[in-house]
KOLGUNU-160734 format. One record per residue (C-alpha): residue in one letter; x, y, z. Coordinates in nm, 4 decimals. Layout:
<pts>
(pt A,(X,Y,Z));
...
</pts>
This chain:
<pts>
(pt M,(3.8833,0.2721,2.6032));
(pt N,(3.7492,-0.0809,2.5646));
(pt G,(3.4533,0.0087,2.7894));
(pt G,(3.3548,0.2956,2.5518));
(pt L,(3.3370,0.0840,2.2365));
(pt P,(3.0075,-0.0983,2.3150));
(pt W,(2.8474,0.2289,2.4262));
(pt M,(2.9532,0.4001,2.0991));
(pt F,(2.8155,0.1061,1.8977));
(pt I,(2.4840,0.1143,2.0883));
(pt S,(2.4495,0.4870,2.0264));
(pt L,(2.5011,0.4345,1.6513));
(pt V,(2.2360,0.1604,1.6178));
(pt P,(1.9288,0.3936,1.6090));
(pt G,(2.0913,0.6076,1.3378));
(pt M,(2.1819,0.3005,1.1339));
(pt L,(1.8271,0.1643,1.1667));
(pt F,(1.6868,0.4983,1.0566));
(pt M,(1.9106,0.4931,0.7486));
(pt V,(1.8127,0.1360,0.6605));
(pt T,(1.4381,0.1906,0.7067));
(pt G,(1.4591,0.5286,0.5330));
(pt C,(1.6212,0.3672,0.2322));
(pt A,(1.3669,0.0863,0.2339));
(pt D,(1.0771,0.3340,0.2427));
(pt H,(1.2286,0.5313,-0.0421));
(pt K,(1.2788,0.2185,-0.2476));
(pt S,(0.9225,0.0960,-0.1918));
(pt S,(0.7673,0.4326,-0.2819));
(pt A,(0.9837,0.4670,-0.5915));
(pt G,(0.8843,0.1175,-0.7024));
(pt S,(0.5174,0.1547,-0.6140));
(pt S,(0.3993,0.1450,-0.9750));
(pt P,(0.2429,-0.1942,-1.0387));
(pt K,(0.4061,-0.4304,-1.2843));
(pt L,(0.1719,-0.4401,-1.5832));
(pt T,(0.0925,-0.7445,-1.7945));
(pt G,(-0.1217,-0.5777,-2.0603));
(pt F,(-0.4104,-0.3436,-2.1299));
(pt S,(-0.7604,-0.3416,-2.2764));
(pt L,(-0.9377,-0.0786,-2.4849));
(pt R,(-1.3110,-0.0191,-2.5071));
(pt W,(-1.4126,0.2475,-2.7576));
(pt V,(-1.6956,0.4566,-2.6121));
(pt H,(-1.7271,0.7564,-2.8484));
(pt P,(-2.1032,0.8239,-2.8641));
(pt R,(-2.1145,0.7876,-3.2446));
(pt L,(-1.9345,0.4530,-3.2588));
(pt S,(-2.1909,0.1769,-3.2883));
(pt D,(-1.9511,-0.1091,-3.2098));
(pt S,(-1.7924,-0.0694,-2.8664));
(pt H,(-1.6092,-0.4013,-2.8594));
(pt A,(-1.3141,-0.4469,-2.6275));
(pt I,(-0.9613,-0.5141,-2.7455));
(pt R,(-0.7132,-0.6889,-2.5138));
(pt V,(-0.3372,-0.6554,-2.5603));
(pt D,(-0.1249,-0.8917,-2.3496));
(pt D,(0.2072,-0.7128,-2.3919));
(pt S,(0.3795,-0.5910,-2.0756));
(pt V,(0.6211,-0.3638,-2.2644));
(pt A,(0.3396,-0.1885,-2.4542));
(pt A,(0.1329,-0.1611,-2.1327));
(pt T,(0.4232,-0.0043,-1.9437));
(pt K,(0.4814,0.2415,-2.2285));
(pt L,(0.1108,0.3273,-2.2365));
(pt A,(0.1040,0.3827,-1.8579));
(pt R,(0.3721,0.6543,-1.8990));
(pt A,(0.1085,0.8686,-2.0717));
(pt F,(-0.0942,0.8706,-1.7485));
(pt E,(0.1338,1.0328,-1.4924));
(pt N,(0.0472,0.9312,-1.1338));
(pt Y,(-0.2497,0.7215,-1.2477));
(pt N,(-0.1927,0.4833,-0.9561));
(pt R,(-0.1586,0.7486,-0.6838));
(pt P,(-0.4270,0.9636,-0.5195));
(pt L,(-0.4773,1.2958,-0.6949));
(pt D,(-0.6232,1.6130,-0.5471));
(pt G,(-0.8738,1.7976,-0.7581));
(pt V,(-1.2400,1.8563,-0.8219));
(pt P,(-1.4204,1.5653,-0.9892));
(pt Y,(-1.5396,1.6662,-1.3339));
(pt D,(-1.6463,1.5024,-1.6605));
(pt C,(-1.5886,1.5725,-2.0277));
(pt P,(-1.8830,1.6041,-2.2657));
(pt M,(-1.7716,1.2601,-2.3924));
(pt Y,(-1.4820,1.0150,-2.3912));
(pt D,(-1.3273,0.8263,-2.6803));
(pt V,(-1.1946,0.5160,-2.5103));
(pt V,(-1.1634,0.3483,-2.1731));
(pt V,(-0.8093,0.2194,-2.1218));
(pt T,(-0.7825,-0.0601,-1.8660));
(pt L,(-0.4320,-0.1286,-1.7349));
(pt H,(-0.3899,-0.4872,-1.6091));
(pt A,(-0.1398,-0.5467,-1.3272));
(pt E,(0.0513,-0.8650,-1.2518));
(pt D,(-0.1266,-0.9014,-0.9162));
(pt G,(-0.4625,-0.9369,-1.0951));
(pt T,(-0.5869,-0.5841,-1.0291));
(pt S,(-0.6808,-0.3437,-1.3048));
(pt M,(-0.7513,0.0265,-1.3388));
(pt D,(-0.9900,0.1962,-1.5833));
(pt L,(-0.8945,0.5358,-1.7252));
(pt K,(-1.1431,0.7287,-1.9386));
(pt V,(-0.9622,0.9068,-2.2212));
(pt Y,(-1.0511,1.2029,-2.4426));
(pt L,(-0.7982,1.1668,-2.7243));
(pt P,(-0.5796,1.4535,-2.8535));
(pt R,(-0.7018,1.6207,-3.1727));
(pt A,(-0.4785,1.7795,-3.4361));
(pt R,(-0.4467,2.1584,-3.4089));
(pt L,(-0.7163,2.1703,-3.1405));
(pt F,(-0.6685,1.9830,-2.8157));
(pt P,(-0.3876,1.7971,-2.6327));
(pt G,(-0.6302,1.5414,-2.4892));
(pt M,(-0.7131,1.4530,-2.1311));
(pt W,(-0.8019,1.1630,-1.9093));
(pt K,(-1.0101,1.1084,-1.5995));
(pt H,(-0.8191,0.9985,-1.2904));
(pt S,(-0.9867,0.7253,-1.0848));
(pt S,(-1.0320,0.9794,-0.8027));
(pt G,(-1.2388,1.2020,-1.0349));
(pt P,(-1.0340,1.4993,-1.1627));
(pt L,(-0.9579,1.5488,-1.5299));
(pt V,(-0.5915,1.5677,-1.6280));
(pt Y,(-0.4590,1.7227,-1.9518));
(pt F,(-0.1879,1.5217,-2.1241));
(pt A,(0.1421,1.7024,-2.0693));
(pt V,(0.2538,1.8090,-2.4158));
(pt E,(0.6021,1.8991,-2.2899));
(pt K,(0.6422,1.5406,-2.1590));
(pt L,(0.5131,1.3911,-2.4872));
(pt E,(0.2387,1.2032,-2.3006));
(pt Q,(-0.0116,1.2454,-2.5848));
(pt K,(0.2465,1.1201,-2.8373));
(pt T,(0.3141,0.8114,-2.6250));
(pt L,(-0.0606,0.7476,-2.5986));
(pt V,(-0.1277,0.7851,-2.9715));
(pt D,(0.1784,0.5785,-3.0690));
(pt V,(0.0540,0.2830,-2.8625));
(pt L,(-0.3138,0.3189,-2.9579));
(pt R,(-0.2696,0.4038,-3.3294));
(pt P,(-0.3168,0.0451,-3.4597));
(pt S,(-0.6444,0.0133,-3.2658));
(pt I,(-0.8066,0.3519,-3.3411));
(pt P,(-1.1256,0.2990,-3.5458));
(pt R,(-1.0920,0.4652,-3.8864));
(pt R,(-1.4522,0.5715,-3.9377));
(pt P,(-1.6896,0.7377,-3.8807));
(pt V,(-1.5426,0.9716,-3.6189));
(pt Y,(-1.1633,0.9531,-3.6541));
(pt P,(-1.0605,1.0781,-3.9984));
(pt T,(-0.6938,1.0404,-4.0895));
(pt T,(-0.6894,1.3608,-4.2966));
(pt I,(-0.9041,1.6702,-4.3024));
(pt T,(-0.9222,1.9768,-4.5282));
(pt N,(-1.2157,2.1594,-4.3703));
(pt W,(-1.1474,2.2398,-4.0029));
(pt P,(-1.4933,2.2929,-3.8485));
(pt L,(-1.5508,2.5190,-3.5506));
(pt V,(-1.5662,2.3503,-3.2138));
(pt E,(-1.7496,2.4676,-2.9015));
(pt F,(-1.5384,2.4843,-2.5837));
(pt S,(-1.6690,2.4749,-2.2286));
(pt K,(-1.4242,2.5307,-1.9415));
(pt G,(-1.1315,2.4595,-2.1736));
(pt I,(-1.2739,2.1315,-2.3024));
(pt P,(-1.3870,2.0931,-2.6651));
(pt D,(-1.7176,1.9276,-2.7432));
(pt L,(-1.6347,1.6789,-3.0188));
(pt R,(-1.9572,1.4783,-3.0051));
(pt H,(-2.0678,1.6091,-3.3465));
(pt V,(-1.7391,1.7261,-3.4998));
(pt D,(-1.4656,1.5052,-3.6458));
(pt Y,(-1.0971,1.5958,-3.6076));
(pt P,(-0.7996,1.3658,-3.6696));
(pt I,(-0.6284,1.2092,-3.3691));
(pt S,(-0.2743,1.3412,-3.3327));
(pt G,(0.0109,1.3091,-3.0905));
(pt D,(0.2462,1.5275,-3.2925));
(pt F,(0.2470,1.8907,-3.1908));
(pt S,(0.4549,2.1240,-2.9832));
(pt P,(0.3677,2.2873,-2.6489));
(pt S,(0.3266,2.6226,-2.8262));
(pt D,(0.0384,2.4784,-3.0317));
(pt F,(-0.1998,2.4791,-2.7346));
(pt T,(-0.3084,2.6974,-2.4503));
(pt H,(-0.5274,2.4498,-2.2646));
(pt G,(-0.8673,2.4825,-2.4223));
(pt Q,(-0.8003,2.7748,-2.6535));
(pt K,(-0.7438,2.7705,-3.0288));
</pts>
């Protein structure tokens, strides 16, 4: 019986190594989101004359903001496409000194849940059921320019042209909103 003990131990080693490396791989992929130190905003709406950048060095706010951009730091399959315009470029700053730019088309009240352009090219709608647009607007609200293109209230809701489910808001002003339910939108249809 003593002669069988080393053999049994040797036969268990590969399985134990597999479990250890499997757990390590799982842990590294689960923690693959970079630790963020802050973010920057550059307003790029075509009718805003001042496109100055705003830097926010707040890791908690940056991490909250990053939750609005699901899988922003992972490759994404899809066809590269562009919106007729973007409102803001959000730059997420990581602790290791890297940064990532995300072009954002903000959500509009009663009209559009918003979308962003992944670094690999495809456009991604904000997931209303995950409250991504609410998270985005909550973090950005203090920095959103008030005029001329982002009214806080509106009484006359102008018609908006849609192309492939994307509204063209270059010449139409709608309030920015993160507060609506999934039933309010059918991607790109009023």
